[in-house]
Every structure is written in C-alpha cells, then in structure tokens.
C-alpha positions, 0 to 999 in steps of 0.5 A, a space after each residue: 594602422 587600421 585594419 579592413 576586414 570585407 565580410 559577408 552577411 552585413 546588411 544593415 545599421 542593426 548588423 553594423 550595431 551587432 558588431 561594433 558592440 561586440 567588438 568593442 569588448 574584446 582587448 586590442 581593439 580599438 576605433 572601430 567604424 563598419 561600412 555597410 555600403 562596403 561591407 567593410 570592418 575597420 579598427 585599429 588592432 594593437 597586433 596581428 593577433 588582435 586581427 586574427 582574435 577579431 576574425 573569428 569574433 565575425 565569423 561567430 557573430 555569422 559575418 565570416 571573412 569574403 574569402 572565409 566559407 559562408 555556410 547556411 549557420 553562419 547565414 542564419 547567425 548573421 540574422 540573430 545577429 542583426 535582429 539583436 542589434 536592431 533591439 539595441 539602436 532603440 
C-alpha cells in the first residue's frame, strides 16, 4: 500500500531529484514518486517503521512533513538539497 507524505519546501525538479535519490537509499522504501505541484512524496513502505524512517530522512534533507516545524535551518538544508538535485539532473 502506498504512503503519501505532504512536505514543506518542495519547489522544483531539483528538490524532487534529491528527495528521490535519497529515499532510494532507504531499505524498505520503493516505488518513489514526487509531486512538486502538490508538495507530496509517495512511496511503498515495507512497514509503518519505514514510513517514519522516510519522514526522518526527508526532514534531514530540509523537507519536513507539513505538520512538523519548518525552521530556518530546515529551509537552508532544502536549498542545498535542491542545488545538489539540480546538479545531478544534468
């Protein structure tokens, strides 16, 4: 069953690329999709524990879930993740 997490700071394809690349590294997380327009990340978790691991990974990248705090440092991390994602696209 697919899980959907609505996140903050998702602005472009660079952000989406970084999110996808990082979540692909997590064991128990597959079929990752990122919808920039809706600020959503969808994936198939092996268990509820994997949903929580994905949320923590997203938060570490600067993309906290919509109901989590969005600090200045979170916004700065998302900017760096976005820049990295843009570089990896080309």
